[in-house]
N, C-alpha and C positions, 0 to 999 in steps of 0.2 A: 502493499502499500504505498502509495507518495506521502512524504512528508514534506509539509509546507511552510516555509521562513511564516516570520512573524514580522510585523511593523510594531515599535513602540508609540504611542500614543501618549500626547501629554494631555493628562487632564484632572485638572484640578492641583490638587499638592501629592497625587499619587500616578501609577502609570499603568497603563494598560495596553496588553500585546493583540492586535489582532490578525488573523492571518491574511499574508499578503493577497491571498488568491482566495477568494467565498464563491458561494453561487446565488445567484440573483432566481427572484421568482417571479419579475416584473412579466406581465401578460400570461401568465401560468393559471389557468383554471384552479380555481379551491377545490376542487374533484380529482384534478393533476398533479395539485402541490406536495400533498402526501406520499405518492410515488416517486415523485421526482428528488423530493427533499431527501428521503429515505435512500434513494440510489448514490443522491452526492456524499450522503453520509460513509454509507458502504464501501465509497472508490477513496475515500480519505478528505473530502472538505473538512472543514470543521468551522467555519463562518458561512451563516446564511441572511440574506437580503430580504426582508420585506416590508410590506408599509402598508399604511389602514385604505389605502385609494387601491391597492391591486387587491381589496376583498378574497385576500387568499389567507390569510393571517389563521383561520379554524385549519386549516388544512396543515399548513407550518406548524399547527400544536398539535394537529395529530401525531406526524413524524415525530416531533420531538419527545411526546411522550409513549411512541413505542421502540424507537432506537435502542440499540442496545451500547451506544457512544454516552459517555457520563456527561449530564448537562454542564458540570465545571469543563469540559474539554469544550465544550461550543459557543461561538461565540453568537451572539443573534442579535440583530439590527431591526426596527423598523420604522415608520418616522409619524409624523404630524401632519396631516394636511390642512390646506390653507383655508377651508372653512372651518377649522377648529380652532385655529390662529389666537393669540392672545391667554393672558396668565390663568386664569381659574379654567377657563376652557381646552388647554392645553392640559392641563392635569387632570381633568373629566376624560379626555381622548386616550390618555396613556390609560388610565386605568381600564377602558374599555378595550385597549388595543392588548394588553397584560391577560385581561381574562379573554377576548379570543385565542392568544398563544398559548392559553393554561400557566403561565409562568407568573412568579412572585417578583423577577427580575429581568430588565432585558439590556444586554450589554453594549449596545450604543442605539441612543436616540437622536434621531435627526428631524430637522426644520425641513420639509420638504424644497418649498421655494421661499424667496423672500416677498413674492408677490407686496413689494414697494408701495404701490398706490392704497395698497390695506393699511399699511404701518402699523403691522401689529408685531413685527419679527421681534423688537428688542422684548418686547413685554414676553413672548413668545420662550424668548430665550434667558430670561429670567426665571419661566416657569421648570427651563429642562436644566438650570442649575438649580432650582429647588428639589428636584427628582433625583438628582444626583448627591447631592447633600442628604435626602433622607433612603438613600439607598437603592433605591426604584431601577437604576442604571448606574451602569458604572463610569459610562463616557457620554458626553455630548457634543453634538455636531450638527452638520447645516449641509443642506443640499443645494446646486444652483446660486449661489452667493459669489456675487461679482466682489470685486476689492472697496467699493465704496459700502456695499454693505456689509462685510466684514470689517470695514475700518470703525464703522460707527456700532456694532455690537464691542469690539474692544474699546471705543470712548466712554462708553456710559455704562459698561459692567465692568471692565478691568478684564476681562479675560475672554479671550479667543477660540472658537471653534477647535476640539480635536481634530477632527475630519470637515473635509468639503468634497462633499461625491457631486461632481460636476460630468456635464457630456464630453466626454473626451475620446479619442479615437484617430484614427493616421489622417485623417480630412480635417481634425478639429482638435490640434495638440495644444492649445492654449499654455505655449510657454511662459508667455507675461504673466498669467496667475499661478503657474505650478511654482513660479522663481518666486512671486511674492508668499505665497504659502512656506518655501522654504525658510525665510526671511522672519517667518511669524511663527513657526514651531506645529504649521497646520499641514497633516495628512493628506493627499490629494487622491481622490479615490474615484474611479473611472464607471458610469454606467454607459450604455451602450458601446461596450469597448471594441467591438466587432463593426460598429455603424450599422446594424441591425442589419449585418450581411452586405451593405452595399460593397464594400470594400474587399471582398473576397476573390473577386476575379480581376483583382489590378493587375496590372502586368507588374508592376515592379514587385510586391507583395510574393503573388504565384512565383519568381523567378528565386527570391530570395528562400521562400520555402522549398523549392525545387532542390536549393544546394544545401541545405540542411535535412531534407528525408524526412518533412514535417507539411502537417497541410497549413494552407493561408490562416486560418482559425488559429491554430497552435502559435504561428509565427508571429503572428500580431500580437498576441498574448504577452509571447516572452518579450516582447518588443515594450510593451507597458510595464513587466516587472522591471527592465531594465531601465525605466526612464523613473524607477522608485516609486510607480503608482499603484496603490491598492486596485485590484480589479475584481468586478464580480459578473462573467459571462452567463448567460441563463441558457438552458435546454430543459425540454421534457425528453429529448431522447437519450435511452442510457449509454447508447455507442459515443455520443457527442460529449454527454455530459463527462465519461470516463476518458478521453481524448483529449478534454480539455484542463484536464489537470497533468496530463502529460507534457508539461513542459520546461521541467528540471533537469533533463538530460543534454540539452545544448542550448549554445550559448552566441546571440549574434555577434556581429564582427563591430568593429567602428565603422568601415566602409557600409555595412549593410544597415545600422543607425543612420547615417546619413543620408542613405537613400529613402531611409523612411521619412525623414526630415523634408524631402523636395516634395512629400505627398500634399503637406500641410496646406490648405485652402481656405481655412476657415469657415470652411460649409457646416453648418448644423442641422441635425437630422428633427431634434426637438424644437421648442421655443425658447423664445428668447429670454430670460432671466430678467431682463430690464422691463419688461411690457406683458410679461403672461400674468393674465389673471384666469384663476381655476372657475371653469361652468359652474 
């Protein structure tokens, strides 16, 4: 079974380790999530990423309840959705998520989007810090935050998120934001690391993959790891779940990494965090 290296997060006055490669369940129906997460745990994943808006927390919870992997070895992430933002409503949303997951605590709780027009993310962040102080979460972070949003959290609360989970793939490499994260002790986590499959047939990636006798998906995930990103690919196919974790037996060269760098076009698949308002 593959062993995945950890990334150490800064979380208040303590440190928390998160596996660098995790398993995401975005767009996985609740009825399929149990089998997918069970398979992921069986082949060596120890980090599971879900969210209230995915509507599969109960399915994830069923897998956690039946797996032979001890809970202490599993790193569980979920997220507060936009319409639950605000101090009191976030606390209530967390309790609802914990109940659906069947858990007393969650390892990482994230604000899903900044939704700046709503102007509630600072109060939401304060709620996450309270949940951590109460022992309900081990680390607090955000998703899709831009530099200005992150700076405001630091300015108004004195603490940066442990993680910022953002869209990040070969066509949207987020170099400036990643560098800013590094300067402020924030770990970068990539969602849609394969650009929802849009880059799997890219000529450069196919060529590099063939050289290493790996698939394009494995090669892209390896690229993420070498950028020091945390990455959470998703699949419901057992063969691909297993394939995606088999990326620790090869390494991309400096030349390979330079070829990947040329693919950055700034092209988003998801919405712009500055303007996105949830339905």
